[in-house]
PDB file with one MODEL, atoms N, CA, C and O in Angstrom:
MODEL        1
ATOM      1  N   MET A   1      33.712 -31.937  79.322  1.00  0.00           N
ATOM      2  CA  MET A   1      33.197 -32.932  80.245  1.00  0.00           C
ATOM      3  C   MET A   1      31.676 -32.975  80.131  1.00  0.00           C
ATOM      4  O   MET A   1      31.023 -31.932  80.167  1.00  0.00           O
ATOM      5  N   PRO A   2      31.120 -34.149  79.996  1.00  0.00           N
ATOM      6  CA  PRO A   2      29.666 -34.263  79.857  1.00  0.00           C
ATOM      7  C   PRO A   2      28.937 -33.990  81.175  1.00  0.00           C
ATOM      8  O   PRO A   2      29.345 -34.453  82.240  1.00  0.00           O
ATOM      9  N   LEU A   3      27.878 -33.247  81.071  1.00  0.00           N
ATOM     10  CA  LEU A   3      27.010 -32.955  82.208  1.00  0.00           C
ATOM     11  C   LEU A   3      25.730 -33.748  82.010  1.00  0.00           C
ATOM     12  O   LEU A   3      25.056 -33.611  80.989  1.00  0.00           O
ATOM     13  N   TYR A   4      25.399 -34.575  82.989  1.00  0.00           N
ATOM     14  CA  TYR A   4      24.223 -35.433  82.885  1.00  0.00           C
ATOM     15  C   TYR A   4      23.227 -35.122  83.993  1.00  0.00           C
ATOM     16  O   TYR A   4      23.602 -34.656  85.069  1.00  0.00           O
ATOM     17  N   ASP A   5      21.959 -35.384  83.717  1.00  0.00           N
ATOM     18  CA  ASP A   5      20.904 -35.301  84.719  1.00  0.00           C
ATOM     19  C   ASP A   5      20.709 -36.695  85.295  1.00  0.00           C
ATOM     20  O   ASP A   5      20.737 -37.691  84.572  1.00  0.00           O
ATOM     21  N   PHE A   6      20.509 -36.748  86.614  1.00  0.00           N
ATOM     22  CA  PHE A   6      20.290 -38.016  87.297  1.00  0.00           C
ATOM     23  C   PHE A   6      19.043 -37.930  88.162  1.00  0.00           C
ATOM     24  O   PHE A   6      18.617 -36.849  88.568  1.00  0.00           O
ATOM     25  N   HIS A   7      18.472 -39.094  88.433  1.00  0.00           N
ATOM     26  CA  HIS A   7      17.339 -39.230  89.347  1.00  0.00           C
ATOM     27  C   HIS A   7      17.734 -40.259  90.399  1.00  0.00           C
ATOM     28  O   HIS A   7      18.178 -41.355  90.058  1.00  0.00           O
ATOM     29  N   CYS A   8      17.575 -39.912  91.680  1.00  0.00           N
ATOM     30  CA  CYS A   8      17.894 -40.835  92.766  1.00  0.00           C
ATOM     31  C   CYS A   8      16.690 -41.739  93.012  1.00  0.00           C
ATOM     32  O   CYS A   8      15.577 -41.261  93.231  1.00  0.00           O
ATOM     33  N   ASN A   9      16.923 -43.040  92.974  1.00  0.00           N
ATOM     34  CA  ASN A   9      15.844 -43.998  93.213  1.00  0.00           C
ATOM     35  C   ASN A   9      15.494 -44.117  94.690  1.00  0.00           C
ATOM     36  O   ASN A   9      14.440 -44.654  95.029  1.00  0.00           O
ATOM     37  N   GLU A  10      16.357 -43.625  95.576  1.00  0.00           N
ATOM     38  CA  GLU A  10      16.099 -43.700  97.017  1.00  0.00           C
ATOM     39  C   GLU A  10      15.227 -42.542  97.505  1.00  0.00           C
ATOM     40  O   GLU A  10      14.201 -42.762  98.150  1.00  0.00           O
ATOM     41  N   CYS A  11      15.639 -41.307  97.196  1.00  0.00           N
ATOM     42  CA  CYS A  11      14.920 -40.146  97.747  1.00  0.00           C
ATOM     43  C   CYS A  11      14.165 -39.337  96.692  1.00  0.00           C
ATOM     44  O   CYS A  11      13.423 -38.419  97.041  1.00  0.00           O
ATOM     45  N   GLY A  12      14.342 -39.660  95.407  1.00  0.00           N
ATOM     46  CA  GLY A  12      13.622 -38.961  94.352  1.00  0.00           C
ATOM     47  C   GLY A  12      14.257 -37.660  93.892  1.00  0.00           C
ATOM     48  O   GLY A  12      13.721 -36.986  93.013  1.00  0.00           O
ATOM     49  N   HIS A  13      15.392 -37.300  94.475  1.00  0.00           N
ATOM     50  CA  HIS A  13      16.071 -36.051  94.125  1.00  0.00           C
ATOM     51  C   HIS A  13      16.604 -36.118  92.697  1.00  0.00           C
ATOM     52  O   HIS A  13      17.142 -37.145  92.283  1.00  0.00           O
ATOM     53  N   GLU A  14      16.457 -35.031  91.945  1.00  0.00           N
ATOM     54  CA  GLU A  14      17.044 -34.936  90.615  1.00  0.00           C
ATOM     55  C   GLU A  14      18.193 -33.947  90.681  1.00  0.00           C
ATOM     56  O   GLU A  14      18.083 -32.889  91.300  1.00  0.00           O
ATOM     57  N   PHE A  15      19.299 -34.303  90.035  1.00  0.00           N
ATOM     58  CA  PHE A  15      20.488 -33.468  90.102  1.00  0.00           C
ATOM     59  C   PHE A  15      21.305 -33.625  88.831  1.00  0.00           C
ATOM     60  O   PHE A  15      21.089 -34.542  88.039  1.00  0.00           O
ATOM     61  N   GLU A  16      22.254 -32.702  88.653  1.00  0.00           N
ATOM     62  CA  GLU A  16      23.179 -32.756  87.529  1.00  0.00           C
ATOM     63  C   GLU A  16      24.556 -33.119  88.053  1.00  0.00           C
ATOM     64  O   GLU A  16      24.911 -32.768  89.178  1.00  0.00           O
ATOM     65  N   ALA A  17      25.329 -33.819  87.240  1.00  0.00           N
ATOM     66  CA  ALA A  17      26.692 -34.160  87.632  1.00  0.00           C
ATOM     67  C   ALA A  17      27.573 -34.238  86.394  1.00  0.00           C
ATOM     68  O   ALA A  17      27.156 -34.708  85.335  1.00  0.00           O
ATOM     69  N   LEU A  18      28.802 -33.763  86.558  1.00  0.00           N
ATOM     70  CA  LEU A  18      29.803 -33.938  85.513  1.00  0.00           C
ATOM     71  C   LEU A  18      30.286 -35.372  85.586  1.00  0.00           C
ATOM     72  O   LEU A  18      30.604 -35.867  86.668  1.00  0.00           O
ATOM     73  N   VAL A  19      30.345 -36.037  84.458  1.00  0.00           N
ATOM     74  CA  VAL A  19      30.750 -37.441  84.445  1.00  0.00           C
ATOM     75  C   VAL A  19      31.949 -37.598  83.515  1.00  0.00           C
ATOM     76  O   VAL A  19      31.863 -37.365  82.309  1.00  0.00           O
ATOM     77  N   ARG A  20      33.065 -37.998  84.112  1.00  0.00           N
ATOM     78  CA  ARG A  20      34.275 -38.282  83.349  1.00  0.00           C
ATOM     79  C   ARG A  20      34.554 -39.773  83.459  1.00  0.00           C
ATOM     80  O   ARG A  20      34.173 -40.395  84.451  1.00  0.00           O
ATOM     81  N   PRO A  21      35.202 -40.351  82.477  1.00  0.00           N
ATOM     82  CA  PRO A  21      35.445 -41.801  82.508  1.00  0.00           C
ATOM     83  C   PRO A  21      36.181 -42.279  83.758  1.00  0.00           C
ATOM     84  O   PRO A  21      35.927 -43.387  84.229  1.00  0.00           O
ATOM     85  N   GLN A  22      37.078 -41.476  84.300  1.00  0.00           N
ATOM     86  CA  GLN A  22      37.862 -41.897  85.454  1.00  0.00           C
ATOM     87  C   GLN A  22      37.138 -41.693  86.790  1.00  0.00           C
ATOM     88  O   GLN A  22      37.625 -42.153  87.823  1.00  0.00           O
ATOM     89  N   ASP A  23      35.993 -41.017  86.792  1.00  0.00           N
ATOM     90  CA  ASP A  23      35.256 -40.748  88.029  1.00  0.00           C
ATOM     91  C   ASP A  23      34.473 -41.971  88.486  1.00  0.00           C
ATOM     92  O   ASP A  23      34.051 -42.785  87.664  1.00  0.00           O
ATOM     93  N   PRO A  24      34.275 -42.102  89.812  1.00  0.00           N
ATOM     94  CA  PRO A  24      33.396 -43.171  90.307  1.00  0.00           C
ATOM     95  C   PRO A  24      31.953 -42.865  89.907  1.00  0.00           C
ATOM     96  O   PRO A  24      31.648 -41.737  89.519  1.00  0.00           O
ATOM     97  N   PRO A  25      31.066 -43.849  89.997  1.00  0.00           N
ATOM     98  CA  PRO A  25      29.662 -43.604  89.643  1.00  0.00           C
ATOM     99  C   PRO A  25      29.071 -42.449  90.465  1.00  0.00           C
ATOM    100  O   PRO A  25      29.458 -42.225  91.613  1.00  0.00           O
ATOM    101  N   ALA A  26      28.144 -41.735  89.863  1.00  0.00           N
ATOM    102  CA  ALA A  26      27.513 -40.596  90.530  1.00  0.00           C
ATOM    103  C   ALA A  26      26.740 -41.052  91.759  1.00  0.00           C
ATOM    104  O   ALA A  26      26.159 -42.137  91.782  1.00  0.00           O
ATOM    105  N   LYS A  27      26.745 -40.183  92.796  1.00  0.00           N
ATOM    106  CA  LYS A  27      25.960 -40.412  94.006  1.00  0.00           C
ATOM    107  C   LYS A  27      25.027 -39.228  94.194  1.00  0.00           C
ATOM    108  O   LYS A  27      25.333 -38.108  93.786  1.00  0.00           O
ATOM    109  N   CYS A  28      23.895 -39.489  94.813  1.00  0.00           N
ATOM    110  CA  CYS A  28      22.925 -38.434  95.092  1.00  0.00           C
ATOM    111  C   CYS A  28      23.515 -37.459  96.110  1.00  0.00           C
ATOM    112  O   CYS A  28      23.959 -37.892  97.174  1.00  0.00           O
ATOM    113  N   PRO A  29      23.533 -36.161  95.818  1.00  0.00           N
ATOM    114  CA  PRO A  29      24.057 -35.196  96.782  1.00  0.00           C
ATOM    115  C   PRO A  29      23.128 -35.005  97.981  1.00  0.00           C
ATOM    116  O   PRO A  29      23.539 -34.469  99.010  1.00  0.00           O
ATOM    117  N   SER A  30      21.893 -35.438  97.847  1.00  0.00           N
ATOM    118  CA  SER A  30      20.923 -35.272  98.925  1.00  0.00           C
ATOM    119  C   SER A  30      21.037 -36.372  99.973  1.00  0.00           C
ATOM    120  O   SER A  30      21.081 -36.088 101.170  1.00  0.00           O
ATOM    121  N   CYS A  31      21.085 -37.650  99.518  1.00  0.00           N
ATOM    122  CA  CYS A  31      21.096 -38.770 100.470  1.00  0.00           C
ATOM    123  C   CYS A  31      22.336 -39.652 100.350  1.00  0.00           C
ATOM    124  O   CYS A  31      22.473 -40.624 101.093  1.00  0.00           O
ATOM    125  N   GLN A  32      23.235 -39.330  99.431  1.00  0.00           N
ATOM    126  CA  GLN A  32      24.483 -40.071  99.197  1.00  0.00           C
ATOM    127  C   GLN A  32      24.278 -41.473  98.627  1.00  0.00           C
ATOM    128  O   GLN A  32      25.222 -42.262  98.599  1.00  0.00           O
ATOM    129  N   SER A  33      23.082 -41.796  98.178  1.00  0.00           N
ATOM    130  CA  SER A  33      22.810 -43.109  97.598  1.00  0.00           C
ATOM    131  C   SER A  33      23.469 -43.225  96.224  1.00  0.00           C
ATOM    132  O   SER A  33      23.556 -42.253  95.474  1.00  0.00           O
ATOM    133  N   ALA A  34      23.925 -44.423  95.916  1.00  0.00           N
ATOM    134  CA  ALA A  34      24.505 -44.682  94.600  1.00  0.00           C
ATOM    135  C   ALA A  34      23.476 -45.285  93.645  1.00  0.00           C
ATOM    136  O   ALA A  34      23.797 -45.579  92.493  1.00  0.00           O
ATOM    137  N   THR A  35      22.248 -45.469  94.116  1.00  0.00           N
ATOM    138  CA  THR A  35      21.201 -46.032  93.256  1.00  0.00           C
ATOM    139  C   THR A  35      20.518 -44.905  92.488  1.00  0.00           C
ATOM    140  O   THR A  35      19.389 -44.513  92.782  1.00  0.00           O
ATOM    141  N   VAL A  36      21.245 -44.401  91.494  1.00  0.00           N
ATOM    142  CA  VAL A  36      20.744 -43.306  90.669  1.00  0.00           C
ATOM    143  C   VAL A  36      20.674 -43.777  89.226  1.00  0.00           C
ATOM    144  O   VAL A  36      21.384 -44.698  88.821  1.00  0.00           O
ATOM    145  N   GLU A  37      19.815 -43.136  88.464  1.00  0.00           N
ATOM    146  CA  GLU A  37      19.737 -43.466  87.045  1.00  0.00           C
ATOM    147  C   GLU A  37      19.924 -42.201  86.226  1.00  0.00           C
ATOM    148  O   GLU A  37      19.452 -41.125  86.593  1.00  0.00           O
ATOM    149  N   LYS A  38      20.616 -42.352  85.121  1.00  0.00           N
ATOM    150  CA  LYS A  38      20.860 -41.236  84.224  1.00  0.00           C
ATOM    151  C   LYS A  38      19.575 -40.964  83.454  1.00  0.00           C
ATOM    152  O   LYS A  38      18.962 -41.881  82.907  1.00  0.00           O
ATOM    153  N   LEU A  39      19.174 -39.700  83.416  1.00  0.00           N
ATOM    154  CA  LEU A  39      17.961 -39.316  82.706  1.00  0.00           C
ATOM    155  C   LEU A  39      18.292 -38.947  81.270  1.00  0.00           C
ATOM    156  O   LEU A  39      19.365 -38.422  80.975  1.00  0.00           O
ATOM    157  N   LEU A  40      17.364 -39.227  80.401  1.00  0.00           N
ATOM    158  CA  LEU A  40      17.505 -38.761  79.029  1.00  0.00           C
ATOM    159  C   LEU A  40      17.239 -37.270  79.028  1.00  0.00           C
ATOM    160  O   LEU A  40      16.274 -36.805  79.634  1.00  0.00           O
ATOM    161  N   SER A  41      18.077 -36.533  78.359  1.00  0.00           N
ATOM    162  CA  SER A  41      17.865 -35.092  78.327  1.00  0.00           C
ATOM    163  C   SER A  41      18.152 -34.573  76.932  1.00  0.00           C
ATOM    164  O   SER A  41      18.897 -35.171  76.156  1.00  0.00           O
ATOM    165  N   GLY A  42      17.542 -33.456  76.647  1.00  0.00           N
ATOM    166  CA  GLY A  42      17.771 -32.792  75.376  1.00  0.00           C
ATOM    167  C   GLY A  42      18.341 -31.418  75.651  1.00  0.00           C
ATOM    168  O   GLY A  42      18.356 -30.966  76.795  1.00  0.00           O
ATOM    169  N   PHE A  43      18.798 -30.767  74.634  1.00  0.00           N
ATOM    170  CA  PHE A  43      19.349 -29.444  74.813  1.00  0.00           C
ATOM    171  C   PHE A  43      18.221 -28.467  75.117  1.00  0.00           C
ATOM    172  O   PHE A  43      17.273 -28.336  74.343  1.00  0.00           O
ATOM    173  N   ALA A  44      18.333 -27.788  76.247  1.00  0.00           N
ATOM    174  CA  ALA A  44      17.357 -26.784  76.667  1.00  0.00           C
ATOM    175  C   ALA A  44      15.935 -27.330  76.667  1.00  0.00           C
ATOM    176  O   ALA A  44      14.992 -26.632  76.294  1.00  0.00           O
ATOM    177  N   LEU A  45      15.790 -28.565  77.081  1.00  0.00           N
ATOM    178  CA  LEU A  45      14.476 -29.186  77.137  1.00  0.00           C
ATOM    179  C   LEU A  45      13.871 -28.952  78.519  1.00  0.00           C
ATOM    180  O   LEU A  45      14.430 -29.376  79.531  1.00  0.00           O
ATOM    181  N   HIS A  46      12.751 -28.291  78.553  1.00  0.00           N
ATOM    182  CA  HIS A  46      12.052 -28.033  79.805  1.00  0.00           C
ATOM    183  C   HIS A  46      10.622 -28.522  79.644  1.00  0.00           C
ATOM    184  O   HIS A  46       9.923 -28.132  78.709  1.00  0.00           O
ATOM    185  N   THR A  47      10.199 -29.374  80.555  1.00  0.00           N
ATOM    186  CA  THR A  47       8.830 -29.864  80.498  1.00  0.00           C
ATOM    187  C   THR A  47       8.021 -29.204  81.599  1.00  0.00           C
ATOM    188  O   THR A  47       8.568 -28.741  82.600  1.00  0.00           O
ATOM    189  N   GLU A  48       6.738 -29.168  81.405  1.00  0.00           N
ATOM    190  CA  GLU A  48       5.849 -28.578  82.402  1.00  0.00           C
ATOM    191  C   GLU A  48       5.933 -29.347  83.719  1.00  0.00           C
ATOM    192  O   GLU A  48       5.948 -28.739  84.789  1.00  0.00           O
ATOM    193  N   ASP A  49       5.990 -30.675  83.649  1.00  0.00           N
ATOM    194  CA  ASP A  49       6.088 -31.478  84.872  1.00  0.00           C
ATOM    195  C   ASP A  49       7.372 -31.172  85.632  1.00  0.00           C
ATOM    196  O   ASP A  49       7.363 -31.044  86.856  1.00  0.00           O
ATOM    197  N   ARG A  50       8.464 -31.057  84.908  1.00  0.00           N
ATOM    198  CA  ARG A  50       9.740 -30.769  85.555  1.00  0.00           C
ATOM    199  C   ARG A  50       9.723 -29.365  86.169  1.00  0.00           C
ATOM    200  O   ARG A  50      10.257 -29.152  87.257  1.00  0.00           O
ATOM    201  N   HIS A  51       9.111 -28.419  85.468  1.00  0.00           N
ATOM    202  CA  HIS A  51       9.001 -27.059  85.998  1.00  0.00           C
ATOM    203  C   HIS A  51       8.168 -27.059  87.281  1.00  0.00           C
ATOM    204  O   HIS A  51       8.546 -26.432  88.271  1.00  0.00           O
ATOM    205  N   ARG A  52       7.042 -27.759  87.259  1.00  0.00           N
ATOM    206  CA  ARG A  52       6.197 -27.836  88.460  1.00  0.00           C
ATOM    207  C   ARG A  52       6.954 -28.467  89.621  1.00  0.00           C
ATOM    208  O   ARG A  52       6.853 -28.003  90.757  1.00  0.00           O
ATOM    209  N   ALA A  53       7.712 -29.521  89.340  1.00  0.00           N
ATOM    210  CA  ALA A  53       8.487 -30.188  90.389  1.00  0.00           C
ATOM    211  C   ALA A  53       9.544 -29.242  90.956  1.00  0.00           C
ATOM    212  O   ALA A  53       9.757 -29.210  92.169  1.00  0.00           O
ATOM    213  N   ALA A  54      10.202 -28.480  90.100  1.00  0.00           N
ATOM    214  CA  ALA A  54      11.218 -27.531  90.557  1.00  0.00           C
ATOM    215  C   ALA A  54      10.588 -26.440  91.416  1.00  0.00           C
ATOM    216  O   ALA A  54      11.147 -26.054  92.443  1.00  0.00           O
ATOM    217  N   VAL A  55       9.430 -25.945  90.999  1.00  0.00           N
ATOM    218  CA  VAL A  55       8.726 -24.919  91.778  1.00  0.00           C
ATOM    219  C   VAL A  55       8.292 -25.490  93.128  1.00  0.00           C
ATOM    220  O   VAL A  55       8.433 -24.824  94.154  1.00  0.00           O
ATOM    221  N   ALA A  56       7.768 -26.709  93.135  1.00  0.00           N
ATOM    222  CA  ALA A  56       7.340 -27.339  94.388  1.00  0.00           C
ATOM    223  C   ALA A  56       8.528 -27.534  95.324  1.00  0.00           C
ATOM    224  O   ALA A  56       8.415 -27.274  96.522  1.00  0.00           O
ATOM    225  N   ASP A  57       9.664 -27.987  94.795  1.00  0.00           N
ATOM    226  CA  ASP A  57      10.860 -28.161  95.623  1.00  0.00           C
ATOM    227  C   ASP A  57      11.321 -26.828  96.202  1.00  0.00           C
ATOM    228  O   ASP A  57      11.699 -26.746  97.371  1.00  0.00           O
ATOM    229  N   SER A  58      11.286 -25.795  95.380  1.00  0.00           N
ATOM    230  CA  SER A  58      11.689 -24.469  95.831  1.00  0.00           C
ATOM    231  C   SER A  58      10.774 -23.975  96.948  1.00  0.00           C
ATOM    232  O   SER A  58      11.240 -23.406  97.935  1.00  0.00           O
ATOM    233  N   ARG A  59       9.479 -24.195  96.786  1.00  0.00           N
ATOM    234  CA  ARG A  59       8.525 -23.783  97.823  1.00  0.00           C
ATOM    235  C   ARG A  59       8.757 -24.543  99.122  1.00  0.00           C
ATOM    236  O   ARG A  59       8.706 -23.958 100.204  1.00  0.00           O
ATOM    237  N   LYS A  60       9.014 -25.853  99.018  1.00  0.00           N
ATOM    238  CA  LYS A  60       9.277 -26.650 100.217  1.00  0.00           C
ATOM    239  C   LYS A  60      10.504 -26.136 100.953  1.00  0.00           C
ATOM    240  O   LYS A  60      10.496 -26.029 102.179  1.00  0.00           O
ATOM    241  N   ARG A  61      11.567 -25.814 100.205  1.00  0.00           N
ATOM    242  CA  ARG A  61      12.784 -25.287 100.834  1.00  0.00           C
ATOM    243  C   ARG A  61      12.504 -23.946 101.504  1.00  0.00           C
ATOM    244  O   ARG A  61      12.990 -23.689 102.606  1.00  0.00           O
ATOM    245  N   GLN A  62      11.719 -23.087 100.843  1.00  0.00           N
ATOM    246  CA  GLN A  62      11.410 -21.779 101.409  1.00  0.00           C
ATOM    247  C   GLN A  62      10.553 -21.920 102.661  1.00  0.00           C
ATOM    248  O   GLN A  62      10.775 -21.209 103.642  1.00  0.00           O
ATOM    249  N   ILE A  63       9.579 -22.823 102.644  1.00  0.00           N
ATOM    250  CA  ILE A  63       8.734 -23.055 103.820  1.00  0.00           C
ATOM    251  C   ILE A  63       9.582 -23.553 104.977  1.00  0.00           C
ATOM    252  O   ILE A  63       9.422 -23.085 106.105  1.00  0.00           O
ATOM    253  N   ALA A  64      10.483 -24.497 104.717  1.00  0.00           N
ATOM    254  CA  ALA A  64      11.354 -25.025 105.769  1.00  0.00           C
ATOM    255  C   ALA A  64      12.248 -23.920 106.325  1.00  0.00           C
ATOM    256  O   ALA A  64      12.458 -23.840 107.536  1.00  0.00           O
ATOM    257  N   LYS A  65      12.774 -23.072 105.449  1.00  0.00           N
ATOM    258  CA  LYS A  65      13.626 -21.966 105.880  1.00  0.00           C
ATOM    259  C   LYS A  65      12.835 -20.995 106.756  1.00  0.00           C
ATOM    260  O   LYS A  65      13.323 -20.554 107.796  1.00  0.00           O
ATOM    261  N   ASN A  66      11.612 -20.664 106.334  1.00  0.00           N
ATOM    262  CA  ASN A  66      10.773 -19.758 107.117  1.00  0.00           C
ATOM    263  C   ASN A  66      10.406 -20.371 108.461  1.00  0.00           C
ATOM    264  O   ASN A  66      10.376 -19.672 109.474  1.00  0.00           O
ATOM    265  N   LYS A  67      10.127 -21.678 108.478  1.00  0.00           N
ATOM    266  CA  LYS A  67       9.787 -22.349 109.728  1.00  0.00           C
ATOM    267  C   LYS A  67      10.970 -22.300 110.687  1.00  0.00           C
ATOM    268  O   LYS A  67      10.797 -22.010 111.871  1.00  0.00           O
ATOM    269  N   ASP A  68      12.172 -22.581 110.186  1.00  0.00           N
ATOM    270  CA  ASP A  68      13.370 -22.521 111.025  1.00  0.00           C
ATOM    271  C   ASP A  68      13.558 -21.119 111.598  1.00  0.00           C
ATOM    272  O   ASP A  68      13.929 -20.965 112.761  1.00  0.00           O
ATOM    273  N   LYS A  69      13.304 -20.102 110.784  1.00  0.00           N
ATOM    274  CA  LYS A  69      13.450 -18.722 111.234  1.00  0.00           C
ATOM    275  C   LYS A  69      12.436 -18.408 112.333  1.00  0.00           C
ATOM    276  O   LYS A  69      12.781 -17.779 113.333  1.00  0.00           O
ATOM    277  N   LEU A  70      11.189 -18.841 112.153  1.00  0.00           N
ATOM    278  CA  LEU A  70      10.163 -18.595 113.167  1.00  0.00           C
ATOM    279  C   LEU A  70      10.492 -19.298 114.477  1.00  0.00           C
ATOM    280  O   LEU A  70      10.296 -18.731 115.552  1.00  0.00           O
ATOM    281  N   VAL A  71      10.987 -20.523 114.395  1.00  0.00           N
ATOM    282  CA  VAL A  71      11.363 -21.267 115.601  1.00  0.00           C
ATOM    283  C   VAL A  71      12.496 -20.542 116.320  1.00  0.00           C
ATOM    284  O   VAL A  71      12.456 -20.401 117.543  1.00  0.00           O
ATOM    285  N   ALA A  72      13.497 -20.084 115.588  1.00  0.00           N
ATOM    286  CA  ALA A  72      14.624 -19.371 116.190  1.00  0.00           C
ATOM    287  C   ALA A  72      14.160 -18.069 116.839  1.00  0.00           C
ATOM    288  O   ALA A  72      14.606 -17.725 117.933  1.00  0.00           O
ATOM    289  N   GLU A  73      13.270 -17.348 116.168  1.00  0.00           N
ATOM    290  CA  GLU A  73      12.749 -16.103 116.737  1.00  0.00           C
ATOM    291  C   GLU A  73      11.961 -16.371 118.013  1.00  0.00           C
ATOM    292  O   GLU A  73      12.075 -15.618 118.980  1.00  0.00           O
ATOM    293  N   GLU A  74      11.164 -17.436 118.025  1.00  0.00           N
ATOM    294  CA  GLU A  74      10.387 -17.788 119.213  1.00  0.00           C
ATOM    295  C   GLU A  74      11.307 -18.183 120.364  1.00  0.00           C
ATOM    296  O   GLU A  74      11.067 -17.788 121.505  1.00  0.00           O
ATOM    297  N   GLU A  75      12.354 -18.955 120.083  1.00  0.00           N
ATOM    298  CA  GLU A  75      13.311 -19.334 121.122  1.00  0.00           C
ATOM    299  C   GLU A  75      14.016 -18.103 121.681  1.00  0.00           C
ATOM    300  O   GLU A  75      14.207 -17.990 122.892  1.00  0.00           O
ATOM    301  N   TYR A  76      14.400 -17.186 120.807  1.00  0.00           N
ATOM    302  CA  TYR A  76      15.052 -15.960 121.243  1.00  0.00           C
ATOM    303  C   TYR A  76      14.116 -15.150 122.134  1.00  0.00           C
ATOM    304  O   TYR A  76      14.521 -14.639 123.178  1.00  0.00           O
ATOM    305  N   ARG A  77      12.854 -15.041 121.703  1.00  0.00           N
ATOM    306  CA  ARG A  77      11.880 -14.270 122.480  1.00  0.00           C
ATOM    307  C   ARG A  77      11.703 -14.878 123.864  1.00  0.00           C
ATOM    308  O   ARG A  77      11.670 -14.146 124.854  1.00  0.00           O
ATOM    309  N   LYS A  78      11.588 -16.203 123.957  1.00  0.00           N
ATOM    310  CA  LYS A  78      11.409 -16.869 125.245  1.00  0.00           C
ATOM    311  C   LYS A  78      12.616 -16.675 126.150  1.00  0.00           C
ATOM    312  O   LYS A  78      12.463 -16.473 127.355  1.00  0.00           O
ATOM    313  N   GLU A  79      13.820 -16.736 125.578  1.00  0.00           N
ATOM    314  CA  GLU A  79      15.043 -16.566 126.364  1.00  0.00           C
ATOM    315  C   GLU A  79      15.180 -15.150 126.900  1.00  0.00           C
ATOM    316  O   GLU A  79      15.730 -14.949 127.983  1.00  0.00           O
ATOM    317  N   HIS A  80      14.692 -14.176 126.166  1.00  0.00           N
ATOM    318  CA  HIS A  80      14.885 -12.781 126.544  1.00  0.00           C
ATOM    319  C   HIS A  80      13.628 -12.133 127.116  1.00  0.00           C
ATOM    320  O   HIS A  80      13.612 -10.930 127.375  1.00  0.00           O
ATOM    321  N   GLU A  81      12.596 -12.910 127.310  1.00  0.00           N
ATOM    322  CA  GLU A  81      11.352 -12.395 127.876  1.00  0.00           C
ATOM    323  C   GLU A  81      11.586 -12.072 129.350  1.00  0.00           C
ATOM    324  O   GLU A  81      12.085 -12.908 130.104  1.00  0.00           O
ATOM    325  N   GLY A  82      11.234 -10.890 129.743  1.00  0.00           N
ATOM    326  CA  GLY A  82      11.342 -10.505 131.141  1.00  0.00           C
ATOM    327  C   GLY A  82      12.728 -10.058 131.567  1.00  0.00           C
ATOM    328  O   GLY A  82      12.941  -9.804 132.753  1.00  0.00           O
ATOM    329  N   HIS A  83      13.677  -9.953 130.653  1.00  0.00           N
ATOM    330  CA  HIS A  83      15.022  -9.475 131.002  1.00  0.00           C
ATOM    331  C   HIS A  83      15.128  -8.005 130.804  1.00  0.00           C
ATOM    332  O   HIS A  83      16.186  -7.424 131.047  1.00  0.00           O
TER     333      HIS A  83
ENDMDL
END
């Protein structure tokens, strides 16, 4: 089964999807949009821009995760303060 790289024109998310002839068109797993385009890819092709984008996305996810954790800890502290 062919594995293709896609770019979502709605949210900018890049993702991989298995594409079989009988499957419906690929949708973005991030926003569910069907306005995606198949990217040209090569075997084991990694570009500096793509690497930077992947690192930036990873950092954004980690920052969001840390923020959620801090908010939860603060809520817990407020609920249990003075008990």
